[in-house]
C-alpha positions in Angstrom: -33.7 0.9 19.5 -35.8 4.1 19.6 -35.4 6.5 16.7 -36.0 10.2 17.5 -37.2 12.2 14.5 -36.3 15.9 13.8 -39.6 17.3 15.3 -39.1 15.3 18.5 -35.5 16.5 18.7 -36.6 20.1 18.4 -39.2 19.6 21.1 -36.7 18.2 23.5 -34.3 21.1 22.8 -37.1 23.6 23.4 -38.0 21.9 26.7 -34.4 21.7 28.0 -32.5 24.6 26.5 -30.0 24.7 29.4 -28.6 21.4 28.1 -28.6 22.0 24.4 -27.8 25.8 24.2 -25.3 26.3 27.0 -23.6 29.7 27.2 -19.8 30.1 26.9 -19.5 30.6 30.6 -21.4 27.3 31.3 -19.3 25.4 28.8 -15.8 26.7 29.6 -16.2 28.3 33.0 -14.6 25.4 34.9 -11.7 25.3 32.5 -11.2 29.1 32.7 -11.1 28.9 36.5 -8.5 26.2 36.3 -6.3 28.2 33.9 -6.7 31.3 36.0 -5.7 29.4 39.1 -2.6 28.0 37.4 -1.6 31.4 36.0 -2.0 33.0 39.5 0.1 30.3 41.0 2.9 30.9 38.5 2.6 34.7 39.2 2.9 34.0 43.0 6.0 31.9 42.4 7.6 34.7 40.4 6.4 37.5 42.7 7.7 35.9 45.9 10.8 34.4 44.2 10.0 31.0 45.8 12.8 29.0 44.1 15.4 31.4 45.5 13.6 31.5 48.9 13.6 27.7 49.2 17.2 27.4 48.0 18.5 29.9 50.5 16.4 28.8 53.5 18.2 27.4 56.5 16.5 24.0 56.6 19.0 22.6 58.9 17.8 24.9 61.7 14.4 23.2 61.6 16.0 20.0 62.9 18.1 21.8 65.4 15.1 23.7 66.9 12.9 20.6 66.9 15.6 18.6 68.7 15.9 21.4 71.3 12.1 21.2 71.9 12.4 17.6 73.2 16.0 17.5 74.6 18.5 19.3 76.7 22.3 19.3 76.8 25.1 19.3 79.3 28.3 21.1 78.5 31.3 20.1 80.6 34.7 21.8 79.9 38.0 20.0 80.5 41.0 22.3 81.1 44.5 21.0 80.9 46.5 22.5 83.8 50.3 23.2 83.7 51.0 20.2 86.0 49.1 17.9 83.6 46.0 17.5 85.7 42.5 17.9 84.2 40.1 20.4 85.7 36.4 19.7 85.0 34.1 22.7 84.9 30.4 23.0 84.2 28.3 26.1 83.3 26.9 28.1 86.2 23.4 26.9 85.6 24.1 23.3 84.6 21.2 20.9 84.7 23.3 18.6 86.8 23.4 21.0 89.8 26.3 22.4 91.7 28.2 19.2 92.5 27.7 16.9 89.5 29.0 13.3 89.3 27.6 11.9 86.1 28.0 8.2 85.4 28.9 8.9 81.8 32.2 10.4 82.9 34.9 7.9 83.9 38.3 8.7 85.4 40.9 6.3 84.0 43.9 4.9 86.0 46.4 6.7 83.8 44.8 10.1 84.7 42.8 10.5 81.5 39.1 11.0 81.5 36.7 9.2 79.1 33.3 10.8 78.3 30.6 8.8 76.8 28.6 10.9 74.4 26.3 8.2 73.2 26.9 4.8 74.8 30.2 3.2 73.7 29.9 4.1 70.1 30.7 7.8 70.6 33.3 8.6 73.2 36.0 11.2 73.9 39.1 10.5 75.9 40.8 13.5 77.3 44.5 13.4 78.4 47.4 15.9 78.7 48.9 15.3 75.2 46.2 13.7 73.1 42.5 13.6 72.7 40.9 10.5 71.2 37.5 10.8 69.5 35.6 7.6 68.6 32.5 7.9 66.4 30.9 6.2 63.4 33.1 3.2 63.9 36.3 5.3 63.6 38.9 6.3 66.3 40.6 9.6 65.6 43.5 10.8 67.8 44.1 14.5 68.0 47.5 15.6 69.2 47.5 18.7 71.5 51.2 18.6 72.6 52.3 21.3 70.0 51.0 24.8 69.5 47.8 23.8 67.7 45.6 20.7 67.7 46.6 18.3 64.9 44.5 15.3 63.7 46.7 12.2 63.5 45.8 10.4 60.2 43.0 11.0 57.8 40.3 13.6 58.8 36.8 12.1 58.6 33.9 14.0 57.1 32.3 14.6 60.5 35.4 16.4 61.8 36.4 20.0 60.8 39.9 21.3 61.4 40.5 25.0 62.0 43.7 26.9 62.9 43.4 26.6 66.6 40.4 24.3 67.0 39.1 20.9 65.9 35.3 20.4 65.9 33.8 16.9 65.8 30.1 16.8 65.0 28.5 13.7 66.5 25.0 14.4 65.3 22.1 14.5 67.7 24.3 13.1 70.5 26.3 16.3 70.6 29.7 17.7 69.5 33.3 18.1 70.7 35.5 21.2 70.4 39.2 20.5 70.9 41.9 23.2 71.4 45.4 22.9 72.9 44.5 23.5 76.5 40.8 22.6 76.7 38.1 20.4 75.4 34.4 21.5 75.3 31.8 18.8 75.1 28.1 19.2 74.4 26.2 16.0 75.3 22.5 15.9 74.5 19.8 14.0 76.4 16.2 13.3 75.4 13.6 14.9 77.8 13.1 18.0 79.8 15.7 18.5 82.6 14.6 19.3 86.1 11.0 19.8 85.0 9.6 19.0 88.5 12.4 20.1 90.8 15.2 22.5 90.0 18.8 22.1 91.2 18.1 24.3 94.3 15.2 22.1 95.5 15.6 19.9 98.5 14.1 17.1 96.4 16.5 17.5 93.5 18.0 14.4 92.0 16.2 12.1 94.4 14.4 8.9 93.1 10.6 9.1 92.8 10.1 6.6 95.6 12.2 8.6 98.0 10.4 11.8 97.1 7.0 10.1 97.7 8.2 8.6 101.0 9.4 12.0 102.2 6.1 13.7 101.3 3.9 11.0 102.8 5.7 10.0 106.0 9.3 11.3 106.0 10.8 13.7 108.6 10.4 17.3 107.9 13.1 18.8 105.8 12.2 22.3 107.1 10.9 22.3 110.6 8.3 25.1 110.0 6.9 23.6 106.8 5.5 20.2 105.8 7.2 18.3 103.1 4.1 18.4 100.9 3.9 22.1 101.1 7.7 22.4 100.5 7.4 20.1 97.4 4.6 22.2 96.0 6.5 25.4 96.6 9.6 23.9 94.9 7.5 22.9 91.9 5.6 26.2 91.6 8.7 28.3 92.0 10.9 26.1 89.8 13.5 28.6 88.6 14.2 26.8 85.3 10.7 26.1 84.2 8.8 28.9 86.1 5.6 26.8 86.4 4.0 29.4 88.7 4.6 32.3 86.3 3.6 30.3 83.2 0.3 29.1 84.7 -0.4 32.6 86.0 0.2 34.1 82.6 -1.9 31.3 81.0 -4.8 32.2 83.3 -4.4 35.9 82.4 -4.7 34.9 78.7 -8.0 33.0 79.4 -9.3 35.9 81.5 -8.4 38.4 78.8 -10.3 36.4 76.2 -13.3 35.9 78.4 -13.5 39.5 79.6 -12.9 41.1 76.2 -15.5 38.8 74.5 -18.1 39.4 77.3 -17.7 43.2 77.3 -17.8 43.2 73.5 -21.0 41.2 73.3 -22.7 43.4 75.9 -21.8 46.5 74.0 -22.7 45.0 70.6 -26.1 43.7 71.6 -28.0 47.0 72.1 -26.1 48.7 69.3 -27.1 45.9 66.9 -30.8 46.7 67.4 -30.1 50.3 66.5 -28.1 49.3 63.4 -30.7 46.8 62.1 -32.8 48.5 59.3 -36.0 46.5 60.2 -35.8 47.4 63.9 -34.6 51.0 63.7 -36.2 53.0 60.8 -33.6 55.8 61.1 -31.4 55.1 58.1 -28.7 57.7 59.1 -28.3 56.0 62.5 -28.2 52.6 60.8 -25.4 53.6 58.5 -23.4 55.4 61.2 -23.4 52.4 63.5 -22.6 49.9 60.7 -19.6 52.0 59.6 -18.6 52.2 63.3 -18.7 48.4 63.4 -16.6 48.3 60.2 -14.0 50.6 61.7 -13.6 48.7 64.9 -13.2 45.3 63.2 -11.1 46.6 60.3 -8.3 47.6 62.7 -6.7 44.3 63.7 -6.7 43.2 67.3 -2.9 43.3 67.2 -3.0 47.0 66.3 -5.5 47.8 69.0 -3.2 46.1 71.5 -0.3 48.2 70.3 -2.3 51.4 70.8 -3.6 50.4 74.2 -0.2 49.3 75.5 1.1 52.8 74.8 -1.9 54.2 76.6 -2.1 51.9 79.7 1.3 50.2 79.6 2.0 46.5 79.2 -0.4 44.2 80.9 -3.7 42.2 80.6 -5.8 45.5 80.7 -4.5 46.4 77.2 -5.2 42.9 75.9 -8.8 42.9 77.3 -9.4 46.3 75.8 -8.1 45.2 72.3 -10.4 42.2 72.3 -13.3 44.3 73.5 -12.9 46.8 70.7 -12.5 44.2 68.0 -15.4 42.1 69.3 -17.7 45.1 69.6 -17.3 45.6 65.8 -17.4 41.9 64.8 -20.3 40.9 67.0 -22.2 44.1 66.3 -22.1 43.4 62.6 -23.1 39.7 63.1 -25.9 40.5 65.5 -27.3 43.3 63.3 -27.3 41.0 60.2 -29.0 38.3 62.2 -31.7 40.8 63.2 -32.2 41.9 59.6 -32.8 38.3 58.6 -35.5 37.4 61.1 -39.0 36.5 60.1 -41.1 39.7 60.6 -44.4 37.7 60.7 -43.7 36.6 64.2 -42.8 40.1 65.3 -45.9 41.6 63.6 -48.1 39.1 65.2 -46.9 40.1 68.7 -47.2 43.8 67.8 -50.8 43.3 66.6 -51.9 42.3 70.1 -51.0 45.8 71.3 -47.9 44.6 73.2 -45.3 47.2 74.2 -42.0 47.5 72.2 -40.0 45.6 74.9 -42.4 42.7 74.8 -42.4 42.7 71.0 -38.6 42.4 71.0 -38.7 39.8 73.8 -41.2 37.4 72.2 -41.1 38.4 68.5 -37.4 38.8 68.0 -35.3 37.2 70.7 -36.5 33.6 70.1 -35.2 33.9 66.6 -32.0 35.7 67.2 -30.8 33.9 70.4 -29.3 30.9 68.5 -27.3 33.3 66.3 -26.1 35.3 69.2 -25.1 32.2 71.2 -23.4 30.5 68.4 -21.4 33.5 67.2 -20.4 34.7 70.7 -19.2 31.3 71.7 -17.2 30.9 68.5 -15.6 34.3 69.0 -14.8 33.5 72.6 -13.1 30.3 71.5 -11.2 32.2 68.8 -10.1 34.9 71.2 -8.3 32.4 73.4 -5.9 32.0 70.5 -5.9 35.7 69.7 -5.1 36.6 73.2 -1.9 34.6 72.9 -0.8 36.6 69.9 -1.5 40.0 71.2 0.4 39.1 74.4 3.6 39.1 72.4 3.3 42.8 71.8 3.1 43.6 75.6 -0.6 42.9 76.2 0.2 40.4 79.0 -0.6 36.8 79.2 1.3 33.8 78.1 2.0 35.3 74.7 4.5 37.7 76.2 6.3 35.0 78.1 6.4 32.8 75.0 7.9 35.6 73.0 10.6 36.2 75.6 11.5 32.5 75.6 11.8 32.5 71.8 13.9 35.7 71.7 16.6 34.1 73.8 17.0 31.4 71.1 18.2 29.0 73.8 15.1 28.0 75.7 13.2 26.1 73.1 12.2 23.4 75.5 10.4 26.1 77.5 8.7 27.2 74.2 7.6 23.7 73.6 6.1 23.5 77.2 4.1 26.7 76.7 3.0 25.7 73.2 1.6 22.4 74.5 -0.2 24.2 77.3 -1.8 26.6 74.8 -2.8 23.7 72.6 -4.4 21.9 75.5 -6.3 25.1 76.5 -7.5 25.7 72.9 -8.7 22.1 72.6 -10.5 22.2 75.9 -12.2 25.5 75.1 -13.2 24.2 71.7 -14.8 21.2 73.2 -16.5 23.3 75.9 -17.7 25.8 73.4 -19.2 23.2 71.1 -20.9 21.4 73.9 -22.4 24.6 75.3 -23.5 25.8 71.9 -25.3 22.5 71.2 -26.9 22.5 74.6 -28.2 26.0 74.5 -29.4 25.6 70.9 -31.1 22.2 71.6 -29.1 20.2 69.1 -27.2 17.0 69.7 -23.4 16.6 69.2 -22.2 13.7 67.1 
């Protein structure tokens, strides 16, 4: 064991003072940051009143909306006529079409109708005097022969009785509303109804094999149009999913992002040279342009879109203009900072040969700044594909406006899911393309 005397200890302390004579900040800085973070978190909880917010939130709506993203429902209504017959009616725009004959609806010999909500475990039998609901292993009769529906026997927890109505909640499968003279049923299905062909299409409700056969070698459905062309028209002009309009709006969003970023980069490039202190010696001009860049990028793209939609009206022109203004400020700042950080030795070397200013910029500056320009521009282009969706919601055109319209109805959540998936696919593709192009232009390899 080595013994260190006092002189040796003082020598080591003098050589490494940062370890033996640490400041208060060095000793307790990490702990103070942790304490400050905890205190700020507690303040945020109090300021936003998070306990009350979470307690009063409608969490049940999350499940409802998510289920509507991946499913659709059919809502038949059974009306009891005066003669005891049962009239079946469907909504005007039912996913089953104008003349539905679903296999989950069975006419019984006694004149009643049995509706299968979910297999044989959840059913409803409709008759003149009594409705029978079977769910969760329980069969509950509801008498409708008197002035108000009346549950016969104990009322289960999934059934609610009102003055003139009985509501049976059957979970994700649907629900049943029973009154004296009618029964309304909501039956839910997994999937997207009529995603390919709507109810007005000549190919609606036909099996896949029959559709393929008609397209490949079947007789023409319309004499003046081939079946392939007719099928494409029916898909593109699907009235329920509006594929043509959705894809057109998506293309508008992509064009808005590309055009706005391109014009912004073209405007920012020359202005950045004038804003860079080491390129342009005029300090007043430097400061004016930098503050101009700050102004353009400090006003959010969404605000610019609101201004421009008032000036030019709703449409992609306003969206492209909003992206252009924002990108001129953002890219101008990034380009000018990149120019100010170049190595002036290469520039001075070119200048010492007596080359003209244009050549000095071309060979002394551009080789150093091009990687920065390419990287930042491609990143902004990729980011603006997402941003163009947001500004579309305020009237700047593109798929964002259509997405907002679908969400406002609060009934077309499957259409919302369709557009969200398309947006995600486009963002992923543009992200991959941007990364590949950036690495290729900068001479690096992707991993």
